[in-house]
mmCIF file of the protein (N, C-alpha, C, O) and its ligand, coordinates in Angstrom:
data_MODEL
# 
_entry.id   MODEL 
# 
loop_
_entity.id 
_entity.type 
_entity.pdbx_number_of_molecules 
1 polymer     1 
2 non-polymer 1 
# 
_entity_poly.entity_id                      1 
_entity_poly.type                           'polypeptide(L)' 
_entity_poly.nstd_linkage                   no 
_entity_poly.nstd_monomer                   no 
_entity_poly.pdbx_seq_one_letter_code       MAAKIPEAQNRLFKNVFVCKKCHTKIKADAQKILKGKVKCRKCKKGAFRPLKKK 
_entity_poly.pdbx_seq_one_letter_code_can   MAAKIPEAQNRLFKNVFVCKKCHTKIKADAQKILKGKVKCRKCKKGAFRPLKKK 
_entity_poly.pdbx_strand_id                 A 
# 
loop_
_entity_poly_seq.entity_id 
_entity_poly_seq.num 
_entity_poly_seq.mon_id 
_entity_poly_seq.hetero 
1 1  MET n 
1 2  ALA n 
1 3  ALA n 
1 4  LYS n 
1 5  ILE n 
1 6  PRO n 
1 7  GLU n 
1 8  ALA n 
1 9  GLN n 
1 10 ASN n 
1 11 ARG n 
1 12 LEU n 
1 13 PHE n 
1 14 LYS n 
1 15 ASN n 
1 16 VAL n 
1 17 PHE n 
1 18 VAL n 
1 19 CYS n 
1 20 LYS n 
1 21 LYS n 
1 22 CYS n 
1 23 HIS n 
1 24 THR n 
1 25 LYS n 
1 26 ILE n 
1 27 LYS n 
1 28 ALA n 
1 29 ASP n 
1 30 ALA n 
1 31 GLN n 
1 32 LYS n 
1 33 ILE n 
1 34 LEU n 
1 35 LYS n 
1 36 GLY n 
1 37 LYS n 
1 38 VAL n 
1 39 LYS n 
1 40 CYS n 
1 41 ARG n 
1 42 LYS n 
1 43 CYS n 
1 44 LYS n 
1 45 LYS n 
1 46 GLY n 
1 47 ALA n 
1 48 PHE n 
1 49 ARG n 
1 50 PRO n 
1 51 LEU n 
1 52 LYS n 
1 53 LYS n 
1 54 LYS n 
# 
loop_
_struct_asym.id 
_struct_asym.entity_id 
A 1 
B 2 
# 
loop_
_chem_comp.id 
_chem_comp.type 
_chem_comp.mon_nstd_flag 
ALA 'L-peptide linking' y 
ARG 'L-peptide linking' y 
ASN 'L-peptide linking' y 
ASP 'L-peptide linking' y 
CYS 'L-peptide linking' y 
GLN 'L-peptide linking' y 
GLU 'L-peptide linking' y 
GLY 'peptide linking'   y 
HIS 'L-peptide linking' y 
ILE 'L-peptide linking' y 
LEU 'L-peptide linking' y 
LYS 'L-peptide linking' y 
MET 'L-peptide linking' y 
PHE 'L-peptide linking' y 
PRO 'L-peptide linking' y 
THR 'L-peptide linking' y 
VAL 'L-peptide linking' y 
ZN  non-polymer         . 
# 
_pdbx_entity_nonpoly.entity_id   2 
_pdbx_entity_nonpoly.name        ? 
_pdbx_entity_nonpoly.comp_id     ZN 
# 
_pdbx_nonpoly_scheme.asym_id         B 
_pdbx_nonpoly_scheme.entity_id       2 
_pdbx_nonpoly_scheme.mon_id          ZN 
_pdbx_nonpoly_scheme.ndb_seq_num     1 
_pdbx_nonpoly_scheme.pdb_seq_num     101 
_pdbx_nonpoly_scheme.auth_seq_num    101 
_pdbx_nonpoly_scheme.pdb_mon_id      ZN 
_pdbx_nonpoly_scheme.auth_mon_id     ZN 
_pdbx_nonpoly_scheme.pdb_strand_id   A 
_pdbx_nonpoly_scheme.pdb_ins_code    . 
# 
loop_
_atom_site.group_PDB 
_atom_site.id 
_atom_site.type_symbol 
_atom_site.label_atom_id 
_atom_site.label_alt_id 
_atom_site.label_comp_id 
_atom_site.label_asym_id 
_atom_site.label_entity_id 
_atom_site.label_seq_id 
_atom_site.pdbx_PDB_ins_code 
_atom_site.Cartn_x 
_atom_site.Cartn_y 
_atom_site.Cartn_z 
_atom_site.occupancy 
_atom_site.B_iso_or_equiv 
_atom_site.pdbx_formal_charge 
_atom_site.auth_seq_id 
_atom_site.auth_comp_id 
_atom_site.auth_asym_id 
_atom_site.auth_atom_id 
_atom_site.pdbx_PDB_model_num 
ATOM   1   N  N  . MET A 1 1  ? 42.062 200.128 193.149 1.00 0.00 ? 1   MET A N  1 
ATOM   2   C  CA . MET A 1 1  ? 41.820 198.942 193.974 1.00 0.00 ? 1   MET A CA 1 
ATOM   3   C  C  . MET A 1 1  ? 40.640 198.135 193.458 1.00 0.00 ? 1   MET A C  1 
ATOM   4   O  O  . MET A 1 1  ? 40.149 197.235 194.139 1.00 0.00 ? 1   MET A O  1 
ATOM   5   N  N  . ALA A 1 2  ? 40.199 198.450 192.283 1.00 0.00 ? 2   ALA A N  1 
ATOM   6   C  CA . ALA A 1 2  ? 39.020 197.762 191.758 1.00 0.00 ? 2   ALA A CA 1 
ATOM   7   C  C  . ALA A 1 2  ? 39.404 196.411 191.202 1.00 0.00 ? 2   ALA A C  1 
ATOM   8   O  O  . ALA A 1 2  ? 40.009 196.312 190.135 1.00 0.00 ? 2   ALA A O  1 
ATOM   9   N  N  . ALA A 1 3  ? 39.054 195.388 191.923 1.00 0.00 ? 3   ALA A N  1 
ATOM   10  C  CA . ALA A 1 3  ? 39.312 194.043 191.442 1.00 0.00 ? 3   ALA A CA 1 
ATOM   11  C  C  . ALA A 1 3  ? 38.391 193.730 190.276 1.00 0.00 ? 3   ALA A C  1 
ATOM   12  O  O  . ALA A 1 3  ? 37.190 193.994 190.327 1.00 0.00 ? 3   ALA A O  1 
ATOM   13  N  N  . LYS A 1 4  ? 38.954 193.178 189.255 1.00 0.00 ? 4   LYS A N  1 
ATOM   14  C  CA . LYS A 1 4  ? 38.136 192.917 188.075 1.00 0.00 ? 4   LYS A CA 1 
ATOM   15  C  C  . LYS A 1 4  ? 37.566 191.507 188.109 1.00 0.00 ? 4   LYS A C  1 
ATOM   16  O  O  . LYS A 1 4  ? 38.241 190.526 187.797 1.00 0.00 ? 4   LYS A O  1 
ATOM   17  N  N  . ILE A 1 5  ? 36.347 191.446 188.483 1.00 0.00 ? 5   ILE A N  1 
ATOM   18  C  CA . ILE A 1 5  ? 35.628 190.169 188.479 1.00 0.00 ? 5   ILE A CA 1 
ATOM   19  C  C  . ILE A 1 5  ? 34.362 190.369 187.640 1.00 0.00 ? 5   ILE A C  1 
ATOM   20  O  O  . ILE A 1 5  ? 33.304 190.709 188.168 1.00 0.00 ? 5   ILE A O  1 
ATOM   21  N  N  . PRO A 1 6  ? 34.482 190.161 186.366 1.00 0.00 ? 6   PRO A N  1 
ATOM   22  C  CA . PRO A 1 6  ? 33.394 190.491 185.434 1.00 0.00 ? 6   PRO A CA 1 
ATOM   23  C  C  . PRO A 1 6  ? 32.024 189.986 185.864 1.00 0.00 ? 6   PRO A C  1 
ATOM   24  O  O  . PRO A 1 6  ? 31.044 190.730 185.824 1.00 0.00 ? 6   PRO A O  1 
ATOM   25  N  N  . GLU A 1 7  ? 31.956 188.753 186.265 1.00 0.00 ? 7   GLU A N  1 
ATOM   26  C  CA . GLU A 1 7  ? 30.641 188.207 186.621 1.00 0.00 ? 7   GLU A CA 1 
ATOM   27  C  C  . GLU A 1 7  ? 30.018 188.944 187.795 1.00 0.00 ? 7   GLU A C  1 
ATOM   28  O  O  . GLU A 1 7  ? 28.831 189.270 187.792 1.00 0.00 ? 7   GLU A O  1 
ATOM   29  N  N  . ALA A 1 8  ? 30.837 189.193 188.784 1.00 0.00 ? 8   ALA A N  1 
ATOM   30  C  CA . ALA A 1 8  ? 30.323 189.888 189.960 1.00 0.00 ? 8   ALA A CA 1 
ATOM   31  C  C  . ALA A 1 8  ? 29.925 191.313 189.598 1.00 0.00 ? 8   ALA A C  1 
ATOM   32  O  O  . ALA A 1 8  ? 28.900 191.813 190.062 1.00 0.00 ? 8   ALA A O  1 
ATOM   33  N  N  . GLN A 1 9  ? 30.721 191.953 188.784 1.00 0.00 ? 9   GLN A N  1 
ATOM   34  C  CA . GLN A 1 9  ? 30.410 193.329 188.408 1.00 0.00 ? 9   GLN A CA 1 
ATOM   35  C  C  . GLN A 1 9  ? 29.104 193.391 187.636 1.00 0.00 ? 9   GLN A C  1 
ATOM   36  O  O  . GLN A 1 9  ? 28.269 194.269 187.854 1.00 0.00 ? 9   GLN A O  1 
ATOM   37  N  N  . ASN A 1 10 ? 28.951 192.442 186.735 1.00 0.00 ? 10  ASN A N  1 
ATOM   38  C  CA . ASN A 1 10 ? 27.699 192.410 185.984 1.00 0.00 ? 10  ASN A CA 1 
ATOM   39  C  C  . ASN A 1 10 ? 26.511 192.262 186.912 1.00 0.00 ? 10  ASN A C  1 
ATOM   40  O  O  . ASN A 1 10 ? 25.497 192.948 186.777 1.00 0.00 ? 10  ASN A O  1 
ATOM   41  N  N  . ARG A 1 11 ? 26.660 191.370 187.838 1.00 0.00 ? 11  ARG A N  1 
ATOM   42  C  CA . ARG A 1 11 ? 25.549 191.090 188.731 1.00 0.00 ? 11  ARG A CA 1 
ATOM   43  C  C  . ARG A 1 11 ? 25.229 192.290 189.612 1.00 0.00 ? 11  ARG A C  1 
ATOM   44  O  O  . ARG A 1 11 ? 24.068 192.598 189.881 1.00 0.00 ? 11  ARG A O  1 
ATOM   45  N  N  . LEU A 1 12 ? 26.278 192.951 190.049 1.00 0.00 ? 12  LEU A N  1 
ATOM   46  C  CA . LEU A 1 12 ? 26.065 194.029 191.009 1.00 0.00 ? 12  LEU A CA 1 
ATOM   47  C  C  . LEU A 1 12 ? 25.731 195.352 190.358 1.00 0.00 ? 12  LEU A C  1 
ATOM   48  O  O  . LEU A 1 12 ? 24.929 196.126 190.880 1.00 0.00 ? 12  LEU A O  1 
ATOM   49  N  N  . PHE A 1 13 ? 26.347 195.611 189.216 1.00 0.00 ? 13  PHE A N  1 
ATOM   50  C  CA . PHE A 1 13 ? 26.256 196.970 188.688 1.00 0.00 ? 13  PHE A CA 1 
ATOM   51  C  C  . PHE A 1 13 ? 25.644 197.092 187.306 1.00 0.00 ? 13  PHE A C  1 
ATOM   52  O  O  . PHE A 1 13 ? 24.982 198.082 186.996 1.00 0.00 ? 13  PHE A O  1 
ATOM   53  N  N  . LYS A 1 14 ? 25.865 196.096 186.488 1.00 0.00 ? 14  LYS A N  1 
ATOM   54  C  CA . LYS A 1 14 ? 25.561 196.305 185.081 1.00 0.00 ? 14  LYS A CA 1 
ATOM   55  C  C  . LYS A 1 14 ? 24.083 196.562 184.818 1.00 0.00 ? 14  LYS A C  1 
ATOM   56  O  O  . LYS A 1 14 ? 23.726 197.322 183.918 1.00 0.00 ? 14  LYS A O  1 
ATOM   57  N  N  . ASN A 1 15 ? 23.250 195.938 185.590 1.00 0.00 ? 15  ASN A N  1 
ATOM   58  C  CA . ASN A 1 15 ? 21.822 196.098 185.321 1.00 0.00 ? 15  ASN A CA 1 
ATOM   59  C  C  . ASN A 1 15 ? 21.142 197.030 186.310 1.00 0.00 ? 15  ASN A C  1 
ATOM   60  O  O  . ASN A 1 15 ? 19.917 197.051 186.428 1.00 0.00 ? 15  ASN A O  1 
ATOM   61  N  N  . VAL A 1 16 ? 21.947 197.788 187.008 1.00 0.00 ? 16  VAL A N  1 
ATOM   62  C  CA . VAL A 1 16 ? 21.350 198.726 187.956 1.00 0.00 ? 16  VAL A CA 1 
ATOM   63  C  C  . VAL A 1 16 ? 21.674 200.146 187.536 1.00 0.00 ? 16  VAL A C  1 
ATOM   64  O  O  . VAL A 1 16 ? 22.828 200.483 187.272 1.00 0.00 ? 16  VAL A O  1 
ATOM   65  N  N  . PHE A 1 17 ? 20.655 200.963 187.478 1.00 0.00 ? 17  PHE A N  1 
ATOM   66  C  CA . PHE A 1 17 ? 20.841 202.348 187.061 1.00 0.00 ? 17  PHE A CA 1 
ATOM   67  C  C  . PHE A 1 17 ? 20.185 203.279 188.067 1.00 0.00 ? 17  PHE A C  1 
ATOM   68  O  O  . PHE A 1 17 ? 19.291 202.895 188.821 1.00 0.00 ? 17  PHE A O  1 
ATOM   69  N  N  . VAL A 1 18 ? 20.661 204.510 188.050 1.00 0.00 ? 18  VAL A N  1 
ATOM   70  C  CA . VAL A 1 18 ? 20.124 205.483 188.995 1.00 0.00 ? 18  VAL A CA 1 
ATOM   71  C  C  . VAL A 1 18 ? 19.453 206.609 188.225 1.00 0.00 ? 18  VAL A C  1 
ATOM   72  O  O  . VAL A 1 18 ? 20.027 207.165 187.289 1.00 0.00 ? 18  VAL A O  1 
ATOM   73  N  N  . CYS A 1 19 ? 18.266 206.932 188.616 1.00 0.00 ? 19  CYS A N  1 
ATOM   74  C  CA . CYS A 1 19 ? 17.541 208.025 187.975 1.00 0.00 ? 19  CYS A CA 1 
ATOM   75  C  C  . CYS A 1 19 ? 18.280 209.340 188.217 1.00 0.00 ? 19  CYS A C  1 
ATOM   76  O  O  . CYS A 1 19 ? 18.641 209.665 189.348 1.00 0.00 ? 19  CYS A O  1 
ATOM   77  N  N  . LYS A 1 20 ? 18.495 210.080 187.149 1.00 0.00 ? 20  LYS A N  1 
ATOM   78  C  CA . LYS A 1 20 ? 19.211 211.350 187.299 1.00 0.00 ? 20  LYS A CA 1 
ATOM   79  C  C  . LYS A 1 20 ? 18.372 212.392 188.026 1.00 0.00 ? 20  LYS A C  1 
ATOM   80  O  O  . LYS A 1 20 ? 18.894 213.343 188.607 1.00 0.00 ? 20  LYS A O  1 
ATOM   81  N  N  . LYS A 1 21 ? 17.098 212.195 187.981 1.00 0.00 ? 21  LYS A N  1 
ATOM   82  C  CA . LYS A 1 21 ? 16.190 213.181 188.559 1.00 0.00 ? 21  LYS A CA 1 
ATOM   83  C  C  . LYS A 1 21 ? 15.988 212.981 190.060 1.00 0.00 ? 21  LYS A C  1 
ATOM   84  O  O  . LYS A 1 21 ? 16.171 213.902 190.856 1.00 0.00 ? 21  LYS A O  1 
ATOM   85  N  N  . CYS A 1 22 ? 15.606 211.756 190.426 1.00 0.00 ? 22  CYS A N  1 
ATOM   86  C  CA . CYS A 1 22 ? 15.255 211.539 191.834 1.00 0.00 ? 22  CYS A CA 1 
ATOM   87  C  C  . CYS A 1 22 ? 16.155 210.494 192.499 1.00 0.00 ? 22  CYS A C  1 
ATOM   88  O  O  . CYS A 1 22 ? 15.973 210.160 193.669 1.00 0.00 ? 22  CYS A O  1 
ATOM   89  N  N  . HIS A 1 23 ? 17.126 209.985 191.737 1.00 0.00 ? 23  HIS A N  1 
ATOM   90  C  CA . HIS A 1 23 ? 18.131 209.071 192.288 1.00 0.00 ? 23  HIS A CA 1 
ATOM   91  C  C  . HIS A 1 23 ? 17.566 207.740 192.766 1.00 0.00 ? 23  HIS A C  1 
ATOM   92  O  O  . HIS A 1 23 ? 18.137 207.083 193.636 1.00 0.00 ? 23  HIS A O  1 
ATOM   93  N  N  . THR A 1 24 ? 16.469 207.366 192.198 1.00 0.00 ? 24  THR A N  1 
ATOM   94  C  CA . THR A 1 24 ? 15.929 206.049 192.503 1.00 0.00 ? 24  THR A CA 1 
ATOM   95  C  C  . THR A 1 24 ? 16.699 204.990 191.739 1.00 0.00 ? 24  THR A C  1 
ATOM   96  O  O  . THR A 1 24 ? 17.005 205.159 190.559 1.00 0.00 ? 24  THR A O  1 
ATOM   97  N  N  . LYS A 1 25 ? 17.004 203.921 192.405 1.00 0.00 ? 25  LYS A N  1 
ATOM   98  C  CA . LYS A 1 25 ? 17.704 202.826 191.741 1.00 0.00 ? 25  LYS A CA 1 
ATOM   99  C  C  . LYS A 1 25 ? 16.717 201.955 190.975 1.00 0.00 ? 25  LYS A C  1 
ATOM   100 O  O  . LYS A 1 25 ? 15.679 201.541 191.491 1.00 0.00 ? 25  LYS A O  1 
ATOM   101 N  N  . ILE A 1 26 ? 17.074 201.700 189.747 1.00 0.00 ? 26  ILE A N  1 
ATOM   102 C  CA . ILE A 1 26 ? 16.213 200.868 188.899 1.00 0.00 ? 26  ILE A CA 1 
ATOM   103 C  C  . ILE A 1 26 ? 17.025 199.692 188.383 1.00 0.00 ? 26  ILE A C  1 
ATOM   104 O  O  . ILE A 1 26 ? 18.131 199.859 187.869 1.00 0.00 ? 26  ILE A O  1 
ATOM   105 N  N  . LYS A 1 27 ? 16.469 198.525 188.524 1.00 0.00 ? 27  LYS A N  1 
ATOM   106 C  CA . LYS A 1 27 ? 17.121 197.345 187.976 1.00 0.00 ? 27  LYS A CA 1 
ATOM   107 C  C  . LYS A 1 27 ? 16.501 197.044 186.623 1.00 0.00 ? 27  LYS A C  1 
ATOM   108 O  O  . LYS A 1 27 ? 15.323 196.700 186.523 1.00 0.00 ? 27  LYS A O  1 
ATOM   109 N  N  . ALA A 1 28 ? 17.309 197.178 185.595 1.00 0.00 ? 28  ALA A N  1 
ATOM   110 C  CA . ALA A 1 28 ? 16.766 196.958 184.254 1.00 0.00 ? 28  ALA A CA 1 
ATOM   111 C  C  . ALA A 1 28 ? 17.872 196.551 183.304 1.00 0.00 ? 28  ALA A C  1 
ATOM   112 O  O  . ALA A 1 28 ? 19.055 196.758 183.574 1.00 0.00 ? 28  ALA A O  1 
ATOM   113 N  N  . ASP A 1 29 ? 17.474 195.977 182.207 1.00 0.00 ? 29  ASP A N  1 
ATOM   114 C  CA . ASP A 1 29 ? 18.434 195.560 181.195 1.00 0.00 ? 29  ASP A CA 1 
ATOM   115 C  C  . ASP A 1 29 ? 19.088 196.790 180.565 1.00 0.00 ? 29  ASP A C  1 
ATOM   116 O  O  . ASP A 1 29 ? 18.412 197.758 180.218 1.00 0.00 ? 29  ASP A O  1 
ATOM   117 N  N  . ALA A 1 30 ? 20.405 196.736 180.423 1.00 0.00 ? 30  ALA A N  1 
ATOM   118 C  CA . ALA A 1 30 ? 21.152 197.876 179.907 1.00 0.00 ? 30  ALA A CA 1 
ATOM   119 C  C  . ALA A 1 30 ? 20.674 198.267 178.513 1.00 0.00 ? 30  ALA A C  1 
ATOM   120 O  O  . ALA A 1 30 ? 20.612 199.450 178.179 1.00 0.00 ? 30  ALA A O  1 
ATOM   121 N  N  . GLN A 1 31 ? 20.345 197.285 177.718 1.00 0.00 ? 31  GLN A N  1 
ATOM   122 C  CA . GLN A 1 31 ? 19.870 197.579 176.359 1.00 0.00 ? 31  GLN A CA 1 
ATOM   123 C  C  . GLN A 1 31 ? 18.571 198.381 176.397 1.00 0.00 ? 31  GLN A C  1 
ATOM   124 O  O  . GLN A 1 31 ? 18.360 199.278 175.581 1.00 0.00 ? 31  GLN A O  1 
ATOM   125 N  N  . LYS A 1 32 ? 17.720 198.053 177.335 1.00 0.00 ? 32  LYS A N  1 
ATOM   126 C  CA . LYS A 1 32 ? 16.455 198.789 177.445 1.00 0.00 ? 32  LYS A CA 1 
ATOM   127 C  C  . LYS A 1 32 ? 16.692 200.223 177.884 1.00 0.00 ? 32  LYS A C  1 
ATOM   128 O  O  . LYS A 1 32 ? 16.029 201.152 177.423 1.00 0.00 ? 32  LYS A O  1 
ATOM   129 N  N  . ILE A 1 33 ? 17.648 200.383 178.781 1.00 0.00 ? 33  ILE A N  1 
ATOM   130 C  CA . ILE A 1 33 ? 17.998 201.730 179.230 1.00 0.00 ? 33  ILE A CA 1 
ATOM   131 C  C  . ILE A 1 33 ? 18.494 202.549 178.051 1.00 0.00 ? 33  ILE A C  1 
ATOM   132 O  O  . ILE A 1 33 ? 18.083 203.693 177.856 1.00 0.00 ? 33  ILE A O  1 
ATOM   133 N  N  . LEU A 1 34 ? 19.371 201.959 177.278 1.00 0.00 ? 34  LEU A N  1 
ATOM   134 C  CA . LEU A 1 34 ? 19.962 202.663 176.146 1.00 0.00 ? 34  LEU A CA 1 
ATOM   135 C  C  . LEU A 1 34 ? 18.911 203.034 175.109 1.00 0.00 ? 34  LEU A C  1 
ATOM   136 O  O  . LEU A 1 34 ? 19.013 204.064 174.443 1.00 0.00 ? 34  LEU A O  1 
ATOM   137 N  N  . LYS A 1 35 ? 17.926 202.202 174.988 1.00 0.00 ? 35  LYS A N  1 
ATOM   138 C  CA . LYS A 1 35 ? 16.882 202.465 173.997 1.00 0.00 ? 35  LYS A CA 1 
ATOM   139 C  C  . LYS A 1 35 ? 15.769 203.353 174.553 1.00 0.00 ? 35  LYS A C  1 
ATOM   140 O  O  . LYS A 1 35 ? 14.827 203.703 173.844 1.00 0.00 ? 35  LYS A O  1 
ATOM   141 N  N  . GLY A 1 36 ? 15.891 203.705 175.808 1.00 0.00 ? 36  GLY A N  1 
ATOM   142 C  CA . GLY A 1 36 ? 14.915 204.613 176.396 1.00 0.00 ? 36  GLY A CA 1 
ATOM   143 C  C  . GLY A 1 36 ? 13.589 203.957 176.703 1.00 0.00 ? 36  GLY A C  1 
ATOM   144 O  O  . GLY A 1 36 ? 12.555 204.624 176.754 1.00 0.00 ? 36  GLY A O  1 
ATOM   145 N  N  . LYS A 1 37 ? 13.614 202.659 176.905 1.00 0.00 ? 37  LYS A N  1 
ATOM   146 C  CA . LYS A 1 37 ? 12.349 201.955 177.149 1.00 0.00 ? 37  LYS A CA 1 
ATOM   147 C  C  . LYS A 1 37 ? 12.003 201.880 178.628 1.00 0.00 ? 37  LYS A C  1 
ATOM   148 O  O  . LYS A 1 37 ? 10.912 201.458 179.012 1.00 0.00 ? 37  LYS A O  1 
ATOM   149 N  N  . VAL A 1 38 ? 12.950 202.296 179.436 1.00 0.00 ? 38  VAL A N  1 
ATOM   150 C  CA . VAL A 1 38 ? 12.721 202.193 180.874 1.00 0.00 ? 38  VAL A CA 1 
ATOM   151 C  C  . VAL A 1 38 ? 12.435 203.581 181.456 1.00 0.00 ? 38  VAL A C  1 
ATOM   152 O  O  . VAL A 1 38 ? 13.131 204.554 181.168 1.00 0.00 ? 38  VAL A O  1 
ATOM   153 N  N  . LYS A 1 39 ? 11.409 203.634 182.267 1.00 0.00 ? 39  LYS A N  1 
ATOM   154 C  CA . LYS A 1 39 ? 11.102 204.902 182.920 1.00 0.00 ? 39  LYS A CA 1 
ATOM   155 C  C  . LYS A 1 39 ? 11.142 204.732 184.427 1.00 0.00 ? 39  LYS A C  1 
ATOM   156 O  O  . LYS A 1 39 ? 10.791 203.679 184.959 1.00 0.00 ? 39  LYS A O  1 
ATOM   157 N  N  . CYS A 1 40 ? 11.568 205.765 185.093 1.00 0.00 ? 40  CYS A N  1 
ATOM   158 C  CA . CYS A 1 40 ? 11.617 205.742 186.546 1.00 0.00 ? 40  CYS A CA 1 
ATOM   159 C  C  . CYS A 1 40 ? 10.213 205.541 187.110 1.00 0.00 ? 40  CYS A C  1 
ATOM   160 O  O  . CYS A 1 40 ? 9.265  206.198 186.681 1.00 0.00 ? 40  CYS A O  1 
ATOM   161 N  N  . ARG A 1 41 ? 10.089 204.637 188.066 1.00 0.00 ? 41  ARG A N  1 
ATOM   162 C  CA . ARG A 1 41 ? 8.764  204.369 188.608 1.00 0.00 ? 41  ARG A CA 1 
ATOM   163 C  C  . ARG A 1 41 ? 8.300  205.481 189.536 1.00 0.00 ? 41  ARG A C  1 
ATOM   164 O  O  . ARG A 1 41 ? 7.127  205.549 189.903 1.00 0.00 ? 41  ARG A O  1 
ATOM   165 N  N  . LYS A 1 42 ? 9.211  206.332 189.902 1.00 0.00 ? 42  LYS A N  1 
ATOM   166 C  CA . LYS A 1 42 ? 8.876  207.386 190.851 1.00 0.00 ? 42  LYS A CA 1 
ATOM   167 C  C  . LYS A 1 42 ? 8.515  208.692 190.148 1.00 0.00 ? 42  LYS A C  1 
ATOM   168 O  O  . LYS A 1 42 ? 7.469  209.286 190.406 1.00 0.00 ? 42  LYS A O  1 
ATOM   169 N  N  . CYS A 1 43 ? 9.411  209.127 189.245 1.00 0.00 ? 43  CYS A N  1 
ATOM   170 C  CA . CYS A 1 43 ? 9.199  210.428 188.613 1.00 0.00 ? 43  CYS A CA 1 
ATOM   171 C  C  . CYS A 1 43 ? 8.883  210.311 187.131 1.00 0.00 ? 43  CYS A C  1 
ATOM   172 O  O  . CYS A 1 43 ? 8.652  211.319 186.465 1.00 0.00 ? 43  CYS A O  1 
ATOM   173 N  N  . LYS A 1 44 ? 8.871  209.083 186.608 1.00 0.00 ? 44  LYS A N  1 
ATOM   174 C  CA . LYS A 1 44 ? 8.473  208.833 185.219 1.00 0.00 ? 44  LYS A CA 1 
ATOM   175 C  C  . LYS A 1 44 ? 9.467  209.376 184.187 1.00 0.00 ? 44  LYS A C  1 
ATOM   176 O  O  . LYS A 1 44 ? 9.171  209.403 182.993 1.00 0.00 ? 44  LYS A O  1 
ATOM   177 N  N  . LYS A 1 45 ? 10.615 209.796 184.639 1.00 0.00 ? 45  LYS A N  1 
ATOM   178 C  CA . LYS A 1 45 ? 11.628 210.269 183.703 1.00 0.00 ? 45  LYS A CA 1 
ATOM   179 C  C  . LYS A 1 45 ? 12.405 209.090 183.131 1.00 0.00 ? 45  LYS A C  1 
ATOM   180 O  O  . LYS A 1 45 ? 12.428 208.004 183.712 1.00 0.00 ? 45  LYS A O  1 
ATOM   181 N  N  . GLY A 1 46 ? 13.029 209.317 182.003 1.00 0.00 ? 46  GLY A N  1 
ATOM   182 C  CA . GLY A 1 46 ? 13.771 208.227 181.366 1.00 0.00 ? 46  GLY A CA 1 
ATOM   183 C  C  . GLY A 1 46 ? 15.262 208.472 181.339 1.00 0.00 ? 46  GLY A C  1 
ATOM   184 O  O  . GLY A 1 46 ? 15.972 207.917 180.501 1.00 0.00 ? 46  GLY A O  1 
ATOM   185 N  N  . ALA A 1 47 ? 15.743 209.304 182.256 1.00 0.00 ? 47  ALA A N  1 
ATOM   186 C  CA . ALA A 1 47 ? 17.169 209.625 182.274 1.00 0.00 ? 47  ALA A CA 1 
ATOM   187 C  C  . ALA A 1 47 ? 17.855 208.844 183.386 1.00 0.00 ? 47  ALA A C  1 
ATOM   188 O  O  . ALA A 1 47 ? 17.567 209.029 184.568 1.00 0.00 ? 47  ALA A O  1 
ATOM   189 N  N  . PHE A 1 48 ? 18.765 207.969 182.981 1.00 0.00 ? 48  PHE A N  1 
ATOM   190 C  CA . PHE A 1 48 ? 19.459 207.156 183.978 1.00 0.00 ? 48  PHE A CA 1 
ATOM   191 C  C  . PHE A 1 48 ? 20.965 207.215 183.786 1.00 0.00 ? 48  PHE A C  1 
ATOM   192 O  O  . PHE A 1 48 ? 21.467 207.537 182.709 1.00 0.00 ? 48  PHE A O  1 
ATOM   193 N  N  . ARG A 1 49 ? 21.657 206.900 184.848 1.00 0.00 ? 49  ARG A N  1 
ATOM   194 C  CA . ARG A 1 49 ? 23.103 206.741 184.762 1.00 0.00 ? 49  ARG A CA 1 
ATOM   195 C  C  . ARG A 1 49 ? 23.450 205.426 185.445 1.00 0.00 ? 49  ARG A C  1 
ATOM   196 O  O  . ARG A 1 49 ? 22.717 204.948 186.310 1.00 0.00 ? 49  ARG A O  1 
ATOM   197 N  N  . PRO A 1 50 ? 24.570 204.853 185.047 1.00 0.00 ? 50  PRO A N  1 
ATOM   198 C  CA . PRO A 1 50 ? 25.002 203.612 185.715 1.00 0.00 ? 50  PRO A CA 1 
ATOM   199 C  C  . PRO A 1 50 ? 25.247 203.851 187.199 1.00 0.00 ? 50  PRO A C  1 
ATOM   200 O  O  . PRO A 1 50 ? 25.612 204.949 187.617 1.00 0.00 ? 50  PRO A O  1 
ATOM   201 N  N  . LEU A 1 51 ? 25.043 202.822 187.965 1.00 0.00 ? 51  LEU A N  1 
ATOM   202 C  CA . LEU A 1 51 ? 25.132 202.965 189.415 1.00 0.00 ? 51  LEU A CA 1 
ATOM   203 C  C  . LEU A 1 51 ? 26.527 203.391 189.873 1.00 0.00 ? 51  LEU A C  1 
ATOM   204 O  O  . LEU A 1 51 ? 26.658 204.194 190.796 1.00 0.00 ? 51  LEU A O  1 
ATOM   205 N  N  . LYS A 1 52 ? 27.550 202.866 189.243 1.00 0.00 ? 52  LYS A N  1 
ATOM   206 C  CA . LYS A 1 52 ? 28.907 203.125 189.704 1.00 0.00 ? 52  LYS A CA 1 
ATOM   207 C  C  . LYS A 1 52 ? 29.359 204.557 189.494 1.00 0.00 ? 52  LYS A C  1 
ATOM   208 O  O  . LYS A 1 52 ? 30.096 205.119 190.304 1.00 0.00 ? 52  LYS A O  1 
ATOM   209 N  N  . LYS A 1 53 ? 28.903 205.138 188.390 1.00 0.00 ? 53  LYS A N  1 
ATOM   210 C  CA . LYS A 1 53 ? 29.369 206.467 188.021 1.00 0.00 ? 53  LYS A CA 1 
ATOM   211 C  C  . LYS A 1 53 ? 28.782 207.519 188.942 1.00 0.00 ? 53  LYS A C  1 
ATOM   212 O  O  . LYS A 1 53 ? 27.585 207.508 189.229 1.00 0.00 ? 53  LYS A O  1 
ATOM   213 N  N  . LYS A 1 54 ? 29.633 208.433 189.407 1.00 0.00 ? 54  LYS A N  1 
ATOM   214 C  CA . LYS A 1 54 ? 29.096 209.462 190.297 1.00 0.00 ? 54  LYS A CA 1 
ATOM   215 C  C  . LYS A 1 54 ? 29.026 210.815 189.621 1.00 0.00 ? 54  LYS A C  1 
ATOM   216 O  O  . LYS A 1 54 ? 28.595 211.791 190.235 1.00 0.00 ? 54  LYS A O  1 
HETATM 217 ZN ZN . ZN  B 2 .  ? 13.214 209.293 188.996 1.00 0.00 2 101 ZN  A ZN 1 
# 
């Protein structure tokens, strides 16, 4: 049932990641996440997953 609306998906999900450690949501550029430049502001870990993926 996932309607494909690229712009909306990008806005809602693409730049939001969830810390694997403490599950804090972080809004950051995907490229920065991939390069490991983003750290969780809560636990300082750099492990994230996309918001949609469970
Ligand atoms: Zn964290």
